[in-house]
C-alpha positions in Angstrom: -106.4 -47.7 161.3 -108.1 -45.7 158.5 -105.2 -43.3 158.4 -102.7 -46.1 158.1 -104.6 -47.7 155.2 -104.9 -44.3 153.5 -101.1 -43.7 153.5 -100.3 -46.0 150.6 -103.3 -44.7 148.7 -102.1 -41.2 149.3 -98.5 -42.1 148.0 -99.9 -43.8 144.9 -101.9 -40.7 144.0 -99.0 -38.4 144.8 -96.5 -40.3 142.6 -98.9 -41.0 139.6 -97.6 -39.2 136.5 -94.5 -38.2 138.5 -96.6 -35.9 140.7 -97.2 -33.5 137.9 -100.8 -34.3 136.9 -103.3 -31.8 138.4 -106.1 -34.3 138.8 -103.8 -36.8 140.7 -102.4 -34.0 142.9 -106.0 -33.1 143.9 -106.7 -36.7 144.6 -103.5 -36.9 146.7 -104.6 -33.7 148.6 -108.2 -35.1 149.1 -106.8 -38.4 150.6 -104.3 -36.5 152.8 -107.2 -34.1 153.9 -109.5 -37.1 154.6 -106.8 -38.9 156.6 -106.1 -35.7 158.6 -109.7 -35.2 159.3 -110.1 -38.8 160.5 -107.5 -38.0 163.2 -109.5 -35.2 164.5 -112.8 -37.1 164.4 -111.3 -40.2 166.0 -109.9 -38.2 168.9 -113.1 -36.3 169.4 -115.2 -39.5 169.4 -112.8 -41.3 171.7 -112.9 -38.5 174.3 -116.7 -38.0 174.0 -117.5 -41.7 174.5 -114.7 -42.5 176.9 -113.1 -44.9 174.4 -109.5 -44.0 174.9 -107.6 -47.3 174.8 -104.0 -48.3 175.1 -104.2 -49.5 171.5 -105.3 -46.1 170.4 -102.6 -44.3 172.4 -100.0 -46.4 170.5 -101.5 -46.5 167.0 -102.7 -42.8 166.9 -99.2 -41.2 167.0 -97.9 -43.9 164.6 -100.6 -43.1 162.1 -100.0 -39.4 162.4 -96.2 -39.8 161.8 -96.9 -42.2 158.9 -99.1 -39.8 157.2 -97.0 -36.6 157.6 -93.8 -38.6 157.1 -95.1 -40.0 153.9 -96.1 -36.5 152.7 -92.7 -35.0 153.6 -90.7 -37.8 152.0 -92.9 -37.8 149.0 -92.6 -34.1 148.4 -88.9 -34.3 148.9 -88.5 -37.2 146.5 -90.5 -35.1 144.0 -88.0 -32.3 144.5 -90.7 -29.9 145.8 -89.6 -29.7 149.4 -86.0 -29.5 150.6 -84.7 -32.6 152.3 -83.4 -30.5 155.3 -87.0 -29.7 156.2 -88.1 -33.3 156.0 -85.0 -34.4 158.1 -85.5 -31.7 160.8 -89.2 -32.7 161.3 -88.4 -36.4 161.1 -85.6 -36.0 163.7 -87.9 -34.1 166.1 -90.5 -36.8 165.8 -88.1 -39.7 166.4 -86.4 -37.8 169.3 -89.8 -37.1 171.0 -90.8 -40.8 170.6 -87.6 -41.9 172.1 -88.1 -39.4 175.0 -91.5 -40.9 175.6 -90.0 -44.3 176.2 -87.2 -42.7 178.3 -89.7 -41.2 180.8 -92.6 -43.7 180.5 -92.2 -45.2 183.9 -92.2 -41.8 185.5 -95.3 -40.5 183.8 -96.7 -39.3 180.5 -96.1 -35.9 179.0 -99.4 -34.7 177.6 -99.5 -32.9 174.2 -99.0 -29.1 174.7 -100.9 -26.4 172.9 -97.7 -25.7 171.0 -97.5 -29.4 170.0 -101.1 -29.3 168.7 -100.4 -26.0 166.9 -97.3 -27.6 165.4 -99.3 -30.5 164.1 -102.0 -28.3 162.6 -99.4 -26.1 161.0 -97.5 -29.1 159.5 -100.8 -30.5 158.1 -101.8 -27.1 156.6 -98.4 -26.6 155.1 -98.2 -30.1 153.6 -101.7 -29.6 152.2 -100.7 -26.3 150.6 -97.7 -28.1 149.0 -99.9 -30.9 147.7 -102.4 -28.4 146.0 -101.6 -27.1 142.6 -101.8 -23.5 143.7 -101.7 -20.5 141.2 -98.4 -18.6 141.2 -99.9 -15.7 143.2 -100.3 -18.0 146.2 -96.8 -19.6 145.8 -95.7 -18.0 149.2 -98.4 -19.7 151.2 -96.9 -23.2 151.3 -93.4 -21.9 152.0 -94.5 -19.4 154.8 -96.6 -22.1 156.5 -93.9 -24.7 156.2 -91.2 -22.4 157.6 -93.6 -21.6 160.5 -94.2 -25.4 160.9 -90.4 -26.0 161.1 -90.0 -23.3 163.8 -92.8 -24.7 165.8 -91.4 -28.2 165.3 -88.0 -27.2 166.7 -89.5 -25.0 169.6 -91.9 -27.7 170.7 -89.2 -30.3 170.5 -87.0 -28.3 172.8 -89.9 -27.8 175.1 -90.6 -31.6 175.2 -86.9 -32.3 176.1 -87.1 -29.9 179.0 -90.4 -31.4 180.2 -89.0 -34.9 179.9 -85.8 -34.1 181.8 -87.9 -32.5 184.6 -90.3 -35.4 184.7 -87.5 -38.0 184.8 -85.7 -36.0 187.5 -88.8 -35.7 189.7 -89.4 -39.5 189.2 -85.9 -40.4 190.2 -86.1 -38.2 193.3 -89.3 -39.9 194.2 -87.8 -43.3 193.8 -84.7 -42.3 195.9 -86.9 -41.2 198.8 
């Protein structure tokens, strides 16, 4: 829930002074980083103490998508990130969510290592775009974002393949 509450705070900081004030950009980065860290801590505590709930399984991915989606859209609105990148990542996330619903009665597809790396890379790239970096580090946000886009597409294709296989196995089981 903390991540969901932090999304509007993040956006207010990002858009203050049209996104150009260094202090507000640092505040936006700090809020984004804090929200991202709460995701890790929340998951770690839930696993350690056996507190994995159906509510958490639903809200956690929504909070993740709200935070990264807000950062992607915000940076695109400010003209700092091309819209095609935001749209590719958003399309993948919506498609994977729909696939989850498509196969849910046949099973759950767990997050893959690639999916976790995709998320980590997206968070790093978005954080790099949020920071007012010196010109000699200008390639860092772009290189990490292009890597995030590649991982987003590759893991999206992998998810489609795993969903189709799971559904086909489930349908065979039902037919027997």
